[in-house]
N, C-alpha and C positions, 0 to 999 in steps of 0.2 A: 621365569618371569612371573611376578605376582599380578593379580588383577588390577592392583593400584598402578603398577608400571604400565600395564596395557592401557588403562584409562588415561594415564598422563600422556602417553604417546598420541592417543586419539585427540585429546584436548589440544595438544600442541599444534595440530593441523587445522584447527577451527579459526575462522576470522572473529573479529570483535563482536559482530552481531550474533553469530552463532554461539559464542561464549556467553553472551548476555542471556540467551534463551536457556542454556544449560544451567546457568546460575539460578534463574527463576525456578526451573524445575527442581534443582537440588534443594533450594530453600523450602520449597513446598513439601518435599520429602522429610526435611529436618523437622518442620513444624507438624508433620503427620496429617496435613489437610488434604493431600492428593485424593485419598479415597472418599472423603466427605464432600468435596466441591464437584458438583456437576456443571458442565459447561454447555452453553448454546453458542452456535456460531453461524454466520452467513458468509459464504465465500463468494466474493464478487467475481472472481475469475471463473469459477464453476457455473455461476449463474449468468454468464455474459449473454446468453441467448435471450434473456428477458430485458436486457439493457436498452435504453432509448439513446441513440447517438445523434448528436446535433452539433451545429456550429453556431457561434455567437453572430457571425455575419454569413459568409459563404463557406462551403465545404472544400473549395479548391485547395489542393495541397495537403489536406488532412488525411491521416491513416490511423485507423482505430481497429485493433484486433487483440486477441489473447494468444499467448504462447510462452514457451520458455525463452528467456533472454538472459544475457549476461551483462553485468557491470563490473569492471575491474577483474574480470575472470570468474566471478561468482554467479552461478546460474540460479534463477528463481522462476516460478510460474508468475506471469505478469500480464497486466493490462497495458498494451502499447497505445499511447495517445499522442501521436505527432500532431502538433497544432496546424491549422490551415494557414494560408498566406497572410490573412489578417484576422485578429481576434482569437478567440479561444475555442478549443475543441471541448465538447461536453459529453460525458457518459453518465446517464442518470439511471438510477434503480428505484423502484418502489419496493421497500422492504417491510413485510408484515412483522411486527414485533410481538412476540407471545407475552401473555400476562405474567407478572411476577418475576420479571428479569431484574437482576441487580448488577450494578457496576458495568453498565453497557459502555463499551469503548471501541474505537476503530483503530485497528493495528495495520500498519502497512510500511513499506519501504518506498523511497523514491530514487530514481536514478536516471542517468543518460546512458543509453546502450553503448556497449563497446563498438568501435568502428566509427562513431560519430566524430566529425571533425569541427565541432563547435569551438569557436575561438574563445580564449580565456576571458575576453572582455564582453562576452554576451551571455545572457542567462535565460532560462526557461522558468516561467511562473507555474507553480503547482498550487491548486486550491481545492478545498473540500467545502461544499455547500450542503446544508441540511435544511430541508423545507424552505429553500430559497435564501437562507441566511449563511453568510460566509462564516464557517466554524474554525477553519485553519488555512494558512497559506505559507508558502516559502518560495524562495527563488534559489535556483541551483544551476551550476555549470560544470560540475565535476562528474566523472564517470564512475563513481563508487556509490554503492547502496548506502542510504541513510535511513535509519529506522525511526518510526514514530508511533506513539500510542496517544490517541486523543479521546478524552472523556466525552461521551455523547450526552445530549439532553435527555431528560426522562421521557420515555415514550412507550411504556408498557401498554399493551393492547391497542397500539396505534400502528399506522403505516408511516414510515419515515421515507422521505425522498432524499436519497443520498446522491450527490453529483460530484464526480471527479472532473476537474478542469485543468487544461494545460494551455499556456499562452506563450507565444514566441516573443512577445513584447516588441513587436514591430518588425522582427526578422525571423521567419520560421525555419530557415536553412539549418540543417544538421541538429535540429531540436528533437532528437530521438528520445522523447520523454517516456518513462515507464513507471508504473505503480506496481511494486512487487508484492505479491501475496496479500492483497487487500482483503481484510475480514472484519466483520462486526463480531465481537466476542462479549459474552456476559455469563454471569453465574445464574444458576437456577435456584 
């Protein structure tokens, strides 16, 4: 068996999100820029201890933690953010941004954890706020990971307040919302 055959077997086992990451890496090798580009990142799951956890109204029914979780059988390190009975759950970070970063972006997955019995006619709202401004939002009710990459505002040598929100939109039952592998990434 050749190395190409071995790689093809491994690639056949990957899901669409994993294949997309392999493609980006392979393209960087093709361009030859892998060795030249240095990356900076801030891992929100790893930095969970510094997060400020709050609720839009009351915290009753809210669950916020970090851990490995699965959506459609695919495991990821994640921020669990089950919304409260009413309103949104909010997890905020104050992120110091080093000088001279380029192409700052937020990369993450959103999902509903396996085991949830969220009915097909109900949705969970996911929102990202930066310095109090809504930068991104989506609603979701499927139990598969969806990957996003959001361009961030210029913030070199500043502190960004990044907030992840989930909202049950009036009914918090089974809203097992998770943010998979949320990270800020930039080139140096």
